[in-house]
C-alpha positions, -999 to 999 in steps of 0.1 A, spaced: 0 -1 1 28 25 8 44 18 -25 12 26 -44 8 57 -23 43 69 -31 35 63 -69 4 85 -66 22 111 -46 53 112 -70 40 107 -104 68 126 -121 95 107 -103 80 72 -103 58 73 -134 49 37 -143 83 22 -133 76 -10 -112 87 -16 -76 116 -39 -78 123 -46 -43 113 -36 -7 128 -42 26 131 -30 62 159 -30 88 154 -26 126 189 -20 140 201 -26 176 217 4 193 253 -11 186 249 -17 148 269 7 125 243 4 97 247 -5 61 281 4 46 288 22 12 268 5 -14 247 11 -46 213 -5 -51 200 -24 -83 174 1 -91 167 34 -108 150 52 -77 158 46 -42 131 58 -16 140 54 23 114 60 48 123 64 85 96 55 111 114 55 147 104 82 171 125 113 170 131 113 207 150 79 201 176 97 181 203 111 206 222 130 178 195 150 158 220 160 132 228 124 124 210 90 122 200 92 85 219 87 53 251 98 34 247 101 -3 280 107 -22 280 128 -54 304 104 -71 287 107 -106 322 112 -122 334 76 -110 330 55 -142 314 21 -129 284 1 -137 252 17 -124 240 -13 -104 271 -29 -90 292 -16 -60 327 -22 -71 350 -38 -45 373 -6 -45 344 13 -29 342 -10 0 363 -9 31 391 16 38 400 21 2 364 32 -4 365 57 23 396 74 7 381 73 -28 348 88 -16 365 114 6 374 132 -26 338 137 -34 311 159 -17 283 141 2 249 150 13 243 138 50 205 137 57 196 137 93 170 112 106 136 125 112 104 103 119 83 99 89 111 115 65 116 101 31 148 104 10 144 101 -28 175 96 -48 192 79 -78 202 44 -67 234 45 -87 249 70 -62 270 55 -35 254 58 -1 256 46 33 238 47 68 248 77 91 237 58 122 247 82 150 234 73 186 203 58 198 184 57 231 185 23 247 155 0 246 136 -21 220 111 8 210 141 31 203 157 12 176 164 29 142 139 15 116 143 22 79 121 10 51 137 10 17 117 8 -16 136 3 -50 118 13 -82 130 6 -118 158 -13 -133 193 4 -128 205 -8 -163 177 4 -184 164 39 -194 127 34 -186 
């Protein structure tokens, strides 16, 4: 239902491209989040649903998206050189947009851009865990 409501709310972005994948993560307070990667889709939409009070660092807790469009690499594959410390050195040369966590905030971006969790610190307790829902629309390797 959420995916269909997104399609209705964002017709110019999503048009008639299909929902390819959907998942959710509920992190423990000790988890570092998802490391740098690219998703195999055209459009990535993240929805964060944890309460704002659970985030102890209001300027963090969301997502970092790297403006690495100049890197010549396949759209849908995270190359090994972007993973680990070598990836951090490469991506340090590019600007990034850090989007702080807010309850019910969505982020919409090109899935071919390298991105990672910006986890921050979270209050203790099960109900304070960081929860994100990811929707992937379209095929990264086509122009639809």
